[in-house]
Every structure is written in C-alpha cells, then in structure tokens.
C-alpha positions, 0 to 999 in steps of 0.5 A: 882772496888767495887761489884755492885749488882743490881735487877730489878722487871718486868714480865720476858721472855727468850728462852731457846731452839728452838721451832722447836727442843722442842714444843713451851711450852718448849721453853721458861721461863716466869715469871709474877713478876719475878726479875733478879739480877745482879752482876758485869755486869752479870746475877746472879739470876733469878725468881719469885720475890716472891721466890728471894726476901727473899734471897737478902741483904736488901740495894740492889737497886731494879728497879720495872718496872710497865707494861712492860717486860724484855727480853735478848737483841736483837742479829742483825746477819746482818747489814751494818754500812756505809749503815746508810746514805742511808736506804730507798734508792728508787727502784731498786733491788739488783745489780742495788742498789748496783751501784746507792746508796751503793757503792757512800755511802761507799766511804765516809768511807774514811774520818776518821772523817765521819766513827767517825760520822756515828759509834756513829749514828749507835751504838745509833740507835742499842741500841735505838732498843735494840739490843745489839750484832750486826755482822757488816759489815764495809766499804772497810776502815779499818777506818770504823771498827777502829771508830766502835770498838772505839765505841762500845768499851766505851760501853762495848759492845758485838760487831762483825765487819770487813772489807769489802774484795772487789777487783774486780767488784766494782768501783776503789775507793771501791776495795782493794787488794787480798794482802791489805785486807789480811793485813789490816784485819790482822792489825785489828785482832791484834788490836781489836779480842778478846778486852774486847767484841769485835770479828772481822769477815773476810768480803768478801762482796760476792763472785762476788766482790772477785778474787779467790785470794782475797778468798784464803787469806781469807780462810787463815785468818781463818785457822790462827786465829782459832776463828774469825768469817766470813760473807759474802752474798749468794744467796739473788737475782736470778740475783746474783746467775746467776752471781756467776755461769759466775763467777765461772763455775767450781764450782757446785753452789754458796755455793760450792764457798766459800766451796771450799776456806773453808769459812765453819764453825762454826763461818761463817754467811751467810746472806739472803739464799734465794734461797738456795737449799735442799743440800745447806742447809744440808751442811751449816748445816754439817759445822756447818755455820749459815744464817742470815734471812733478811725479811725486806731488802728481801722484800724492793729489792724484793729479795724472800722469806726464808724458814725457814721450809727447814732450820729447817728441816736441822737444820741449825742454824739461826739468825736475821738480819736487813740488815741496808740499804737494810732493812729499819729498826733498829729494830728487832720488825720491822724485826719480823713484816716482818718475820711472813708475809713471812711466811704468804705468804709460808702457813707457821707459825710463833709463836711469841716464834719463833720469840723470839728465833730468835731474842736473843737465835737463833741468839746467837747460830749462833754466837756460843755465847749462853753461853754468850748473847741470854738468861737471864740465870745465869752467862751470860752477863746481856745483857737486854732490857725493853719493854714498854707496854705503849709506844704508845697508841695503844699499850697500849690499845691493850695490855690490850685486851690481854689474854696471854703472847703469845698473848702480845709478838705477838702484841709488835712484830707487833705493836712495835718499837724502841719507846717500848723499854724504856730501853737497859742494855749492861754489867749490864750498862744502854746504852740507856734509852728513 
C-alpha cells in the first residue's frame, strides 16, 4: 500500500492523565490552533500548527476545520448489541425489564440475517456518535458476535465483543449449557481474537444466569488465552445483589463469586458497580479490574448512583458505558450529561476534563489499550473525532459566549449529541461523515 500522510488543523484537545491523580491542569493538552498528522492510520505528530506546518512536505493534504474541536474517539466500555431494537422500553427495573423486553429481543439473534442487519445499524450508530471502540455484549448466539466482528473488520475498527454465556434463570429459548458456551466461545476466540484490531471478551451475562460449572469454564478460557477480556455485570440493582446472595450463600458477596471463579484481572470489566462497598472497590483495584460507569441506564432503570469518588479513592480504573438498551442513547456526550447530574445528586463535582478522561483515556486504561487508543499521542491509532461548534443553533449561540476551553467542553457535553459529531475517523479512515 502507498504511504498515506494527511494532516488535520483545528482546535485540538486530549487527556494525558487522570485529573483525580495529577490535578486538572496537568491532565490535558489543548492546542487552540493545532495540527494532527496521520501516517498510515497512525498519529505521527501533534502540536501547534505554527510550529508543525513548516516541517511538512509541500504537497501534503491538510484539512482545516473552522469552529470545531478534534478529540480522541470515544470509548464505550459497556453496551449490548442485541438490545438495539428495544432501547427506550418503558417502565421496569432491572430484573423485570430483562424478562419483559430484553430476553424476547435477544432471541431474534438466532437468525443470521437479523444478526447481520442489527450489527450494521449498531456500528453505524456507534460511529455517528463518535464511538470508535466499544466493549460489546452479543447475545447467547455465536452468530451475533460473528456478524458484529465481520462488520467491524470491514472498517478496521478496534472493537471487543463476546457471546453471552447463560445456562440458567433465563428462558429455555435463550440458554446454552456450560459445555456448549465453552466450545462456542473457544471457536469465536480462535476465529476473531487478535485479528486486525479485534479482541474477544469472555462474557458470562451475570452471576445469577450462570451455574458454577459455567463460571468455572469461563475462568478456564481466561487461563487458556492470557490476553482475553472478560466482561459481566455487578451490583447494578439491590434486588439483584440479594438474589446473588441467595444463589451463592457460600460466598462473601457478589464480587467474591467472580473472584472465586478467577474472573478478576487486568482485562476484566464489571458493568455498573452501583452498590459496591469499599472492600470490593479495593479488591477490584488490587486485581487490576475495571468498572464501567453507566449513568444513563442507572437512572433509566432506577438502579442507583455510582460512587465515583469512592472508586477514585481506591485508584480503581473506571470507563464510561452507554449500556444501550438500558441506557437510552449511543452518545457518550449525552452519557456525560447524565454522569454530571449523578455526581451533583451526591454532592460531588464532575469537571469537564474528568468527563473527557472517562470518555477517552480512562476507557482506554480500563481496557489496557492506552498505548493504542484514548489519546492523540504520536504512535497511537488515528481514531479521532471532529466536533462541530455550530451543530445546532442553540449550541452555536451558547458557544459564542464561552470564555475558556473548559466552558466549551462542558457545553458540548451538556448540549451535544450525535449531531455534534461532524466526522469520525478510525485508523485514519473517515468512517462517518454527518
């Protein structure tokens, strides 16, 4: 392939550290008139346009964006592909919602054509909303994961997904067995894990829907393939927490179930964690595990308020999750709008720079991919967005009053949505144009 080199000029902002650890000022880099240089799908230079322009060859193609901000691509650390068709389903809390809406919707993925159609819609929605990497639950059917990876591979996206493992406490039409879930997961791992920019995640839905035998085999898969991911749910809803205690009376608590079956580790991501205690946060941090903070779905399903300050105290890696379809938007901007309110309700602040961190570098660290994605550092994959300051009349008017990048960023996260994302690039390729 011929060497492709392009440059993009605009205001440019990215996180370089967690504000909770280094303070706000040291947590980001901002170039009011910046330049991003991309070579063969990777970022080769970043800096002030005035300093970099002279070093570029005369014939390089430079795209200049006016009234726009370039940021890293957003990272969604928890989302469900098969729930795309039931997003915004009315009036239930978690356990009833699963039975009423989720399981019937997921059953349709037994049909290959349906899985392929939804995978295309799902990926288009991610890219329209500026999400360039996601940690994705499939359904119990292997074809849901095959369809998703096939669609992601065509666009050279960095995506992580897995087939749900679920052998009890769910409708017969949607359960596998401990053995079949192990064999089907293994076949998917062999086919997809490490192919291009794709990774596989062992995916027990949550402790109540897996037998001890299935959880044992999930742990076995992780030991057989050392760089696999593991994703599941934890402590989302108080009824669910009580149910886990009834099902596993021999364990100390919800996290201890997963710990016992050796599912904690550096590539393990636990969604929600609304009702975790201090000891559980400490254990997650100690094992290098991460939590996906899912503000929209936690509010929509009435699950509770995630305690981000407690997670920060324990230096626990936290990413952001839309959790579609419990969450009601693919937009991480909208998700940050809700995250801010969740902190407000607890008497805590969420600075716009911490929000940017959660949606980009924080998610990359949760996934152990910070060497590849989550920033605009030279040497990383060219996954980035162009956010349009004039996306809506209100946004345009409001941003004309802005006096700082902090204010601009906060307004984008409060008033912004899919319309704000003018372009999405993945591995240097334009994959969405509004």
